[in-house]
Backbone bond lengths (Angstrom), bond angles and torsions (degrees), N, CA, C in turn:
res aa  C-N    CA-C-N  psi(-1)  N-CA   C-N-CA  omega(-1)  CA-C   N-CA-C  phi
1 M - - - 1.401 - - 1.563 109.49 -
2 T 1.314 118.69 127.67 1.389 122.82 178.80 1.569 113.32 -74.57
3 K 1.226 115.06 132.76 1.455 119.83 -179.93 1.564 113.05 -123.36
4 L 1.268 124.05 173.92 1.368 127.68 174.13 1.467 106.03 -109.46
5 F 1.345 110.48 139.30 1.511 117.66 176.70 1.554 108.66 -132.24
6 A 1.373 120.38 143.83 1.415 123.90 173.97 1.672 108.45 -100.68
7 I 1.211 108.78 131.35 1.493 114.20 173.34 1.540 107.75 -100.49
8 N 1.294 120.67 118.59 1.355 121.91 -178.82 1.470 111.23 -122.08
9 A 1.386 113.60 127.30 1.552 115.00 -177.40 1.461 101.87 -128.00
10 G 1.229 129.01 39.09 1.456 133.95 -179.67 1.583 109.87 73.89
11 M 1.319 110.82 -138.00 1.522 114.81 179.39 1.467 114.95 -69.78
12 S 1.216 118.46 -22.11 1.549 124.36 -165.67 1.536 111.87 -82.71
13 F 1.493 115.84 -28.66 1.471 112.88 -171.42 1.557 103.80 -160.48
14 F 1.357 112.44 134.72 1.478 119.91 171.52 1.538 106.90 -144.71
15 A 1.294 119.44 131.16 1.468 120.90 173.25 1.444 111.08 -147.10
16 V 1.329 112.58 162.56 1.456 119.86 175.39 1.640 108.74 -121.33
17 V 1.310 112.15 132.34 1.443 119.86 -168.98 1.505 107.11 -126.94
18 K 1.345 109.78 140.61 1.494 115.67 172.31 1.606 108.15 -104.07
19 A 1.421 108.73 121.19 1.596 113.76 -168.82 1.452 105.63 -154.43
20 E 1.397 120.47 167.50 1.284 129.38 171.02 1.469 115.81 -72.24
21 N 1.339 117.93 -41.09 1.445 126.44 -171.87 1.503 110.42 -164.63
22 E 1.370 114.97 168.90 1.600 118.06 -172.61 1.516 107.22 -64.47
23 K 1.246 122.71 -22.58 1.387 119.84 -176.26 1.608 109.31 -74.11
24 E 1.362 113.78 -31.25 1.357 118.92 -178.53 1.670 109.61 -76.68
25 V 1.355 111.48 -31.79 1.417 124.97 178.22 1.555 107.97 -61.19
26 L 1.299 116.58 -53.14 1.468 124.97 176.99 1.503 107.96 -58.70
27 T 1.301 123.46 -40.32 1.517 123.99 -176.75 1.512 105.18 -65.54
28 I 1.419 117.73 -44.83 1.490 119.49 -179.90 1.493 115.94 -60.06
29 L 1.434 110.17 -44.73 1.472 116.66 172.87 1.469 119.46 -62.53
30 V 1.318 117.71 -41.97 1.481 122.21 173.49 1.502 112.65 -59.01
31 N 1.427 113.81 -45.85 1.453 114.34 -176.94 1.572 111.80 -68.48
32 R 1.408 116.16 -27.42 1.437 117.64 178.67 1.434 109.08 -70.07
33 E 1.327 119.04 -43.38 1.502 125.70 179.41 1.623 105.99 -60.04
34 L 1.321 124.03 -40.75 1.332 122.20 -172.99 1.553 109.58 -81.05
35 E 1.307 116.87 -14.96 1.490 115.24 173.07 1.664 110.57 -89.71
36 E 1.406 117.00 -10.05 1.416 115.08 179.58 1.509 111.71 -61.36
37 Q 1.357 111.88 177.00 1.467 123.85 179.75 1.542 110.27 -37.11
38 E 1.317 113.37 123.76 1.495 119.79 -177.68 1.564 111.73 -66.23
39 D 1.225 120.02 -31.07 1.503 121.98 -172.87 1.556 106.49 -87.83
40 F 1.235 123.06 -18.63 1.509 122.05 -167.40 1.630 109.15 -123.08
41 G 1.325 116.10 -23.30 1.474 120.20 -167.92 1.421 111.23 -74.58
42 I 1.467 111.53 -160.80 1.577 121.93 -171.76 1.539 107.23 -71.91
43 R 1.518 112.39 -31.89 1.517 115.42 -174.28 1.578 103.21 -68.22
44 A 1.291 120.49 -46.26 1.510 118.78 -175.63 1.505 111.39 -65.35
45 H 1.393 114.52 -31.05 1.548 123.76 172.89 1.566 106.64 -57.88
46 I 1.231 117.80 -49.21 1.494 120.68 179.99 1.382 113.72 -63.46
47 D 1.398 117.57 -45.46 1.437 122.79 -177.28 1.600 114.84 -69.72
48 D 1.368 114.31 -18.07 1.408 119.27 -172.23 1.592 108.07 -82.56
49 F 1.322 117.12 114.63 1.462 127.07 177.05 1.415 114.97 -87.76
50 S 1.349 120.14 20.05 1.441 126.01 175.22 1.516 113.36 -93.37
51 I 1.238 112.74 178.49 1.606 107.95 174.40 1.457 113.91 -81.59
52 E 1.322 116.43 5.38 1.447 122.07 177.12 1.571 106.87 -98.18
53 G 1.230 121.49 -14.45 1.438 126.24 174.89 1.469 117.33 -91.73
54 L 1.267 115.32 -164.27 1.479 121.27 176.34 1.509 109.29 -56.40
55 Y 1.302 117.13 -42.04 1.375 122.12 175.73 1.498 114.13 -50.12
56 G 1.214 119.71 -37.79 1.517 120.59 178.83 1.543 114.39 -63.76
57 D 1.404 115.61 -24.37 1.494 123.85 177.94 1.674 106.11 -62.86
58 F 1.330 117.79 -28.49 1.410 125.40 -177.66 1.464 117.54 -98.02
59 F 1.353 113.67 3.57 1.474 124.71 -171.69 1.542 109.46 -88.71
60 H 1.339 123.03 55.15 1.477 122.51 -175.09 1.503 110.93 -160.58
61 D 1.350 116.79 164.48 1.398 125.60 177.51 1.474 107.62 -124.75
62 E 1.218 120.51 -168.79 1.522 125.41 -171.33 1.551 103.49 -73.10
63 K 1.348 124.29 -19.02 1.389 127.23 -179.73 1.563 112.43 -85.53
64 G 1.326 114.58 -21.16 1.449 119.91 -178.96 1.502 111.78 135.33
65 S 1.261 114.37 -166.88 1.463 122.66 -178.55 1.517 109.54 -62.03
66 F 1.339 114.26 154.70 1.498 129.08 177.68 1.382 104.21 -79.61
67 I 1.202 130.02 -21.68 1.477 133.74 178.33 1.597 108.93 -102.12
68 E 1.274 111.00 123.37 1.450 119.30 -176.84 1.592 105.54 -90.90
69 G 1.491 111.89 110.90 1.412 114.74 171.14 1.584 112.07 62.21
70 H 1.325 114.44 -145.30 1.533 120.26 -179.85 1.424 105.02 -101.51
71 I 1.208 126.14 7.99 1.456 122.79 -174.17 1.513 117.95 -89.68
72 L 1.353 114.24 1.03 1.403 125.33 178.37 1.447 106.68 50.97
73 D 1.267 123.85 54.50 1.506 128.36 172.34 1.432 103.95 -134.95
74 Y 1.423 109.05 162.12 1.475 118.38 -175.05 1.559 107.91 -85.61
75 P 1.347 118.84 149.63 1.493 119.08 178.39 1.619 106.67 -68.12
76 R 1.300 114.15 167.36 1.460 123.49 -165.87 1.598 107.84 -54.32
77 H 1.356 114.63 -50.89 1.401 119.31 -176.22 1.549 113.10 -61.46
78 I 1.163 117.72 -24.26 1.514 122.26 176.38 1.568 106.40 -80.84
79 R 1.339 115.58 -54.06 1.542 120.78 179.44 1.504 113.33 -44.68
80 K 1.341 118.19 -30.49 1.508 122.44 -168.96 1.531 104.77 -79.07
81 M 1.260 118.78 -21.51 1.541 118.94 178.91 1.433 109.81 -68.37
82 S 1.405 113.08 158.43 1.490 121.77 161.34 1.530 110.75 -68.81
83 T 1.263 120.80 162.08 1.402 128.13 -179.56 1.488 108.27 -54.02
84 K 1.414 116.50 -54.60 1.494 120.95 -175.42 1.605 107.59 -61.50
85 E 1.361 114.31 -46.21 1.452 118.39 -176.84 1.564 110.40 -61.28
86 R 1.324 116.23 -44.20 1.536 121.01 173.74 1.487 117.97 -57.05
87 D 1.419 108.13 -48.87 1.509 111.35 175.80 1.558 114.96 -59.74
88 T 1.344 117.23 -45.30 1.528 119.30 176.37 1.451 109.05 -57.78
89 Y 1.403 115.00 -50.58 1.515 118.80 -171.23 1.625 111.67 -62.38
90 I 1.293 112.20 -40.33 1.503 119.47 175.08 1.433 110.78 -63.30
91 Q 1.373 118.57 -55.05 1.577 120.38 177.75 1.346 112.83 -55.24
92 S 1.336 123.43 -43.85 1.467 121.23 -178.08 1.561 113.15 -64.03
93 H 1.347 117.75 -36.56 1.410 123.74 177.77 1.482 109.95 -67.89
94 V 1.334 120.12 -43.42 1.503 124.31 -179.73 1.453 106.17 -65.75
95 E 1.365 124.15 -35.64 1.545 121.82 -177.96 1.458 107.53 -74.32
96 K 1.384 119.93 -42.47 1.462 122.05 178.06 1.553 109.29 -62.76
97 N 1.303 121.13 -39.47 1.463 119.76 -177.21 1.483 109.87 -74.58
98 A 1.345 119.94 -33.44 1.473 118.49 175.54 1.452 112.40 -71.45
99 R 1.278 123.22 -35.56 1.567 123.79 168.92 1.483 110.20 -59.60
100 S 1.343 116.95 -42.24 1.521 114.28 -178.06 1.561 111.50 -69.26
101 F 1.356 114.00 -35.50 1.571 116.56 -179.84 1.491 108.13 -62.31
102 W 1.248 118.55 -49.96 1.493 119.29 -179.87 1.527 117.17 -77.50
103 G 1.339 115.83 -11.24 1.460 125.83 170.89 1.577 114.75 30.95
104 E 1.312 118.04 -87.25 1.492 118.74 -179.20 1.418 114.10 -78.79
105 H 1.300 121.10 3.34 1.457 122.86 177.23 1.560 110.42 -125.59
106 P 1.260 116.26 64.54 1.493 120.94 -174.36 1.571 111.65 -60.18
107 F 1.225 112.66 -30.43 1.489 116.31 177.80 1.706 112.39 -59.23
108 Y 1.317 113.48 -35.88 1.404 117.53 178.19 1.426 116.89 -70.07
109 A 1.394 112.69 -35.19 1.543 118.80 175.73 1.466 105.82 -63.59
110 E 1.342 117.53 -49.18 1.451 117.91 -175.89 1.686 107.55 -60.73
111 L 1.272 116.89 -41.31 1.500 118.14 -177.62 1.465 111.21 -63.33
112 Y 1.371 116.55 -41.49 1.507 122.09 177.64 1.561 108.33 -59.74
113 L 1.361 115.41 -56.78 1.387 119.97 178.02 1.603 117.82 -50.03
114 R 1.297 110.99 -41.78 1.483 119.61 -179.76 1.515 108.77 -65.47
115 E 1.359 119.17 -42.67 1.464 125.42 179.61 1.592 105.62 -67.56
116 F 1.339 118.50 -42.84 1.428 121.56 174.60 1.605 112.49 -52.28
117 K 1.221 115.06 -47.23 1.427 120.10 -178.95 1.474 113.30 -65.70
118 K 1.354 116.04 -36.00 1.479 118.72 169.44 1.531 115.35 -61.61
119 Y 1.348 109.74 -44.06 1.502 114.97 172.90 1.430 116.01 -56.40
120 K 1.371 121.57 -44.49 1.384 129.45 178.78 1.525 110.50 -61.88
121 A 1.350 119.65 -36.94 1.424 127.71 -178.19 1.561 107.80 -63.90
122 V 1.318 117.05 -41.78 1.393 120.62 -176.97 1.611 116.30 -102.77
123 E 1.341 115.32 1.99 1.365 119.99 -172.86 1.567 115.38 -57.82
124 K 1.316 119.94 -35.54 1.367 126.87 -175.02 1.522 113.20 -80.78
125 E 1.296 120.89 -20.96 1.429 127.03 -176.72 1.438 107.67 -58.78
126 V 1.415 114.61 142.78 1.395 127.37 171.40 1.457 113.24 -59.78
127 G 1.319 120.18 121.01 1.518 115.67 178.04 1.413 115.65 86.22
128 N 1.297 114.86 9.16 1.581 116.67 -178.69 1.377 115.36 -57.26
129 T 1.281 115.14 123.75 1.470 127.33 -178.03 1.562 113.09 -120.51
130 F 1.335 113.25 27.83 1.446 120.57 -168.79 1.637 110.87 -55.51
131 R 1.380 114.45 129.87 1.401 125.30 -175.58 1.577 106.52 -122.68
132 P 1.175 125.00 120.70 1.485 125.23 -173.93 1.518 103.66 -70.45
133 H 1.360 118.18 159.07 1.498 120.92 176.21 1.536 108.27 -117.76
134 F 1.331 114.32 94.36 1.343 122.79 178.16 1.606 110.99 -114.03
135 S 1.365 112.16 150.16 1.491 112.69 -178.74 1.368 107.94 -82.51
136 D 1.356 114.52 172.57 1.565 125.09 179.12 1.648 101.85 -62.61
137 E 1.316 114.42 -45.45 1.484 117.49 -178.05 1.466 110.87 -54.10
138 F 1.292 114.04 -48.20 1.522 121.67 -176.35 1.611 109.75 -59.65
139 Y 1.318 109.88 -48.14 1.555 112.29 177.52 1.565 111.13 -61.32
140 F 1.293 114.69 -38.82 1.544 115.24 176.23 1.350 116.45 -64.91
141 I 1.293 121.85 -48.69 1.494 125.45 177.09 1.532 110.25 -58.39
142 T 1.269 117.48 -47.88 1.446 128.17 -174.48 1.651 108.51 -64.75
143 A 1.308 109.28 -45.54 1.466 109.46 -176.57 1.662 111.06 -74.58
144 K 1.217 110.84 -28.22 1.627 116.85 170.64 1.437 107.83 -63.72
145 L 1.292 123.61 -44.90 1.536 124.59 177.66 1.506 110.31 -65.25
146 I 1.251 115.72 -43.83 1.497 118.07 175.70 1.413 115.95 -54.34
147 I 1.415 115.63 -46.02 1.411 117.45 -179.44 1.440 114.26 -73.25
148 T 1.285 118.21 -32.36 1.527 119.80 -173.32 1.455 111.00 -92.37
149 E 1.506 120.25 -25.16 1.424 119.89 -170.39 1.532 111.86 -114.91
150 T 1.315 116.41 -5.58 1.530 116.53 -178.11 1.558 105.77 -121.77
151 D 1.368 114.38 -177.74 1.484 117.96 175.46 1.457 110.35 -97.92
152 W 1.298 115.29 49.86 1.567 123.62 179.84 1.576 112.40 -42.25
153 Y 1.401 111.09 -54.13 1.403 123.62 175.78 1.498 123.19 -75.00
154 G 1.318 105.67 -8.93 1.505 115.00 -175.88 1.516 117.32 81.11
155 E 1.307 116.83 -2.90 1.501 121.80 175.93 1.405 108.90 -147.03
156 D 1.427 110.11 -177.29 1.426 115.72 175.60 1.533 113.64 -58.92
157 F 1.418 113.94 142.50 1.437 118.20 179.49 1.527 108.27 -106.73
158 Q 1.318 114.99 139.85 1.576 116.28 -178.52 1.583 102.77 -146.09
159 I 1.290 107.23 146.72 1.483 121.25 161.34 1.470 112.88 -111.84
160 I 1.256 125.06 115.56 1.439 125.12 -178.25 1.392 107.96 -114.74
161 E 1.374 120.08 126.38 1.440 124.74 166.51 1.551 110.46 -66.48
162 I 1.246 112.56 137.22 1.473 120.94 178.38 1.540 106.27 -99.12
163 D 1.286 117.33 113.49 1.555 125.08 -178.52 1.542 107.74 -118.42
164 L 1.418 116.29 107.84 1.373 115.08 178.55 1.634 111.65 -112.88
165 T 1.437 108.48 28.72 1.509 109.51 -172.24 1.563 109.45 -78.19
166 D 1.352 121.30 -21.31 1.463 118.54 177.33 1.473 114.74 -99.75
167 R 1.430 117.47 -18.66 1.409 119.58 178.02 1.498 108.87 -146.45
168 N 1.364 114.14 171.90 1.616 113.67 179.60 1.546 111.82 -98.01
169 Y 1.495 112.85 21.73 1.411 113.95 171.16 1.546 108.30 -150.15
170 Q 1.230 119.42 159.48 1.487 123.11 163.46 1.433 114.04 -136.53
171 L 1.286 117.91 120.78 1.460 123.05 -179.94 1.604 110.98 -67.11
172 I 1.303 119.25 122.27 1.372 120.56 -174.47 1.616 108.04 -101.39
173 F 1.274 119.62 -33.99 1.399 129.60 178.25 1.456 114.57 -156.66
174 E 1.269 121.89 133.43 1.379 129.90 175.48 1.460 111.38 -129.43
175 F 1.371 118.62 124.64 1.434 121.54 172.34 1.485 108.69 -96.94
176 T 1.390 109.04 118.94 1.521 117.03 175.01 1.498 114.25 -120.26
177 L 1.268 114.46 141.88 1.448 121.53 175.97 1.445 116.15 -85.73
178 E 1.319 122.34 116.77 1.488 123.35 -179.57 1.491 108.42 -78.81
179 E 1.361 115.73 134.13 1.580 118.80 -176.97 1.514 99.72 -93.69
């Protein structure tokens, strides 16, 4: 039976979807995001191996981000390391964080890390236009994880079933001032 669902992502995104269940709603949303503008959407975010892309979500250790504030410098505990030690330390944490992100899909973590290594190998070449080679399934699984496990929309993400069987309205959100 087809139902209505609200997708709420705070101020940045709200939609109503007709679907059978929440899993189908998420599938519709992921496919919509993957069809968005190629240069700015979730697909470009996945392909971006800079700290501003998906790679940046893995660029941290237990103490926080490897980039200190907006000054694009390493935190003190990283600056103290030799260049080789720092590179090894950062890469090991990026790999650990990527594996954790894909969790139940370890193959995709290894695929991502393999493509990252290819990118690093050609990064300094003049006119580098490296594009990773990921399958549609990889993009789908990764986009789904980004939407549900990160702050892609900048706020809490919810799928709410709309049920009008008992009344002709359903309150989704109400802002009240506490006195």
